[in-house]
C-alpha positions as CSV (number, residue, x, y, z in Angstrom):
1,M,85.8,40.1,24.8
2,S,83.1,39.9,27.2
3,K,81.4,42.6,25.4
4,G,81.9,40.8,22.0
5,K,80.8,37.5,23.5
6,H,77.8,39.1,25.0
7,R,77.0,40.7,21.7
8,H,77.5,37.4,19.9
9,E,75.1,35.7,22.2
10,E,72.6,38.4,21.6
11,Q,72.9,37.8,17.9
12,L,72.5,34.1,18.4
13,E,69.4,34.6,20.5
14,G,68.0,36.9,17.8
15,V,68.5,34.2,15.2
16,Q,67.4,31.4,17.4
17,Q,64.1,33.1,18.3
18,P,62.9,33.4,14.7
19,V,63.8,29.8,14.1
20,E,61.8,28.7,17.1
21,E,58.9,30.8,16.0
22,K,59.1,29.3,12.5
23,Q,59.0,25.8,14.0
24,E,56.0,26.7,16.0
25,E,54.3,28.1,12.9
26,V,55.0,24.9,11.0
27,K,53.5,22.9,13.8
28,E,50.4,25.0,13.9
29,E,50.1,24.7,10.1
30,Q,50.4,20.9,10.4
31,Q,47.8,20.9,13.1
32,E,45.5,23.1,10.9
33,E,46.0,20.7,8.0
34,V,45.0,17.8,10.3
35,S,42.0,19.7,11.6
36,P,40.4,20.4,8.2
37,I,40.9,16.8,7.1
38,A,39.3,15.5,10.3
39,A,36.5,18.1,9.9
40,L,36.0,17.0,6.3
41,E,36.0,13.3,7.3
42,A,33.4,14.1,9.9
43,K,31.3,16.0,7.4
44,V,31.5,13.1,4.9
45,A,30.4,10.7,7.6
46,E,27.5,13.0,8.5
47,L,26.5,13.3,4.8
48,E,26.7,9.6,4.3
49,Q,24.4,9.1,7.2
50,K,21.9,11.7,5.8
51,V,22.0,9.9,2.4
52,A,21.3,6.5,4.1
53,D,18.4,8.1,6.1
54,L,17.0,9.6,2.9
55,E,17.2,6.3,1.0
56,D,15.4,4.6,3.9
57,I,12.7,7.2,3.8
58,K,12.4,6.9,0.0
59,L,12.1,3.1,0.2
60,R,9.4,3.4,2.9
61,Q,7.4,5.9,0.9
62,M,7.7,3.8,-2.2
63,A,6.4,0.8,-0.3
64,E,3.6,2.9,1.2
65,F,2.6,4.2,-2.3
66,D,2.7,0.7,-3.7
67,N,0.4,-0.6,-1.0
68,Y,-1.9,2.4,-1.5
69,R,-2.0,1.8,-5.3
70,R,-2.8,-1.9,-4.8
71,R,-5.5,-1.1,-2.3
72,T,-7.1,1.5,-4.5
73,N,-7.0,-0.8,-7.5
74,K,-8.7,-3.6,-5.5
75,E,-11.3,-1.1,-4.4
76,K,-11.9,0.0,-7.9
77,L,-12.3,-3.6,-9.1
78,D,-14.7,-4.3,-6.3
79,L,-16.7,-1.1,-7.2
80,I,-16.8,-2.0,-10.9
81,E,-18.0,-5.5,-10.1
82,T,-20.7,-4.4,-7.7
83,A,-21.6,-0.9,-9.2
84,G,-24.2,-2.3,-11.5
85,E,-25.8,-4.4,-8.7
86,S,-28.1,-1.6,-7.4
87,I,-29.2,-0.7,-10.9
88,F,-30.0,-4.3,-11.8
89,K,-31.7,-4.8,-8.4
90,N,-33.9,-1.8,-9.1
91,M,-34.7,-3.1,-12.6
92,L,-36.0,-6.4,-11.4
93,P,-39.5,-5.1,-10.5
94,L,-39.7,-3.8,-14.1
95,M,-38.9,-7.3,-15.3
96,D,-41.6,-8.7,-13.1
97,D,-44.1,-6.2,-14.6
98,F,-43.1,-7.3,-18.1
99,E,-43.6,-10.9,-17.2
100,R,-47.0,-10.2,-15.8
101,A,-48.0,-8.3,-18.9
102,M,-46.8,-11.1,-21.1
103,A,-48.8,-13.6,-19.1
104,A,-51.9,-11.3,-19.2
105,M,-51.5,-11.0,-23.0
106,E,-51.9,-14.8,-23.3
107,K,-55.1,-14.9,-21.3
108,S,-56.8,-11.6,-21.9
109,E,-58.8,-10.4,-24.9
110,D,-59.1,-6.8,-23.6
111,V,-56.6,-5.0,-25.8
112,D,-57.2,-1.6,-24.1
113,A,-56.3,-3.1,-20.7
114,L,-53.1,-4.5,-22.2
115,R,-52.2,-1.2,-23.7
116,E,-52.8,0.6,-20.4
117,G,-50.6,-2.0,-18.6
118,L,-47.8,-1.5,-21.1
119,K,-48.1,2.3,-20.7
120,L,-47.8,2.0,-16.9
121,I,-44.7,-0.2,-17.3
122,Y,-43.2,2.3,-19.8
123,Q,-43.8,5.2,-17.4
124,K,-42.3,3.2,-14.5
125,F,-39.2,2.5,-16.6
126,R,-38.9,6.2,-17.6
127,S,-39.2,7.2,-14.0
128,F,-36.4,4.6,-13.1
129,L,-34.1,6.2,-15.8
130,E,-34.8,9.7,-14.4
131,Q,-34.0,8.5,-10.9
132,N,-30.6,7.3,-12.2
133,K,-30.0,10.6,-14.0
134,V,-30.5,9.1,-17.5
135,T,-32.1,11.6,-19.8
136,E,-33.2,11.6,-23.4
137,I,-31.3,13.7,-25.9
138,E,-33.7,16.1,-27.6
139,T,-33.7,16.0,-31.3
140,E,-37.0,17.5,-32.7
141,G,-36.4,20.8,-34.4
142,K,-32.9,21.1,-33.0
143,D,-29.7,22.0,-34.8
144,F,-27.4,19.0,-35.5
145,S,-24.6,18.7,-33.0
146,T,-21.8,16.1,-33.3
147,D,-21.5,16.2,-29.4
148,E,-25.0,14.5,-29.1
149,H,-26.1,13.4,-32.5
150,E,-24.9,10.9,-35.1
151,A,-26.0,11.7,-38.7
152,V,-27.4,8.6,-40.4
153,T,-28.2,10.3,-43.6
154,L,-28.7,13.7,-45.2
155,F,-32.0,14.8,-46.6
156,A,-32.8,17.7,-49.0
157,A,-35.2,19.7,-46.9
158,G,-34.8,23.3,-48.1
159,E,-32.6,26.2,-47.0
160,E,-34.6,26.8,-43.8
161,N,-33.9,23.2,-42.5
162,K,-30.2,23.2,-43.5
163,G,-28.2,21.7,-40.5
164,K,-31.4,20.9,-38.6
165,I,-32.6,17.5,-37.5
166,I,-35.4,16.3,-39.7
167,D,-36.1,12.9,-38.1
168,C,-34.8,10.7,-35.3
169,T,-34.2,7.0,-36.1
170,Q,-32.9,6.0,-32.7
171,K,-33.1,8.0,-29.4
172,G,-30.0,9.0,-27.7
173,Y,-29.4,9.2,-23.9
174,K,-27.1,11.0,-21.5
175,L,-26.0,9.9,-18.0
176,G,-25.7,13.2,-16.3
177,D,-23.8,15.3,-18.8
178,K,-22.1,12.3,-20.5
179,V,-23.6,10.9,-23.7
180,I,-24.0,7.2,-23.3
181,R,-25.7,6.7,-26.7
182,F,-25.8,9.2,-29.5
183,A,-29.1,10.0,-31.1
184,K,-29.2,8.7,-34.7
185,V,-30.8,11.4,-36.8
186,V,-31.6,12.5,-40.4
187,V,-30.1,15.9,-41.1
188,G,-31.4,18.5,-43.6
189,E,-29.0,19.8,-46.2
């Protein structure tokens, strides 16, 4: 029996060992299950912190942009209010010249001297416009262009003048390349 008993114990040990291994495997699986959950919770916490940081950055950038927008709008308003100042300041000597010419017209009998004075004022004013990049739109003998001209009327002028400017009723002007007043013209048809 001792051989049988010994064999029985060996069989029990053979059965017991796999049971113990199974229990250890189950424990390891449970630990593995806990570990991924803990890892996921850590990852969620990390991502929540990143989201909070990004929201903070976004709010700061929005505030900075809002401040920038307000500042630039204020600067634009200031510029608009004072932009014309230098032009008007430079026009004041022309106004002084006109006032002197008007006073001279009241006292003087010399028409030629008055004409000469008005021509000087006119030349001074043209020079002022050129300094400020205001140029006259050419019309004489030019083709009609809706980009620079406004047709006041059409005039029968023959086939050779069709689409050409016949007369200018009001001069047009450009500031740089931008038309600030269209030339009013009579166009041949």
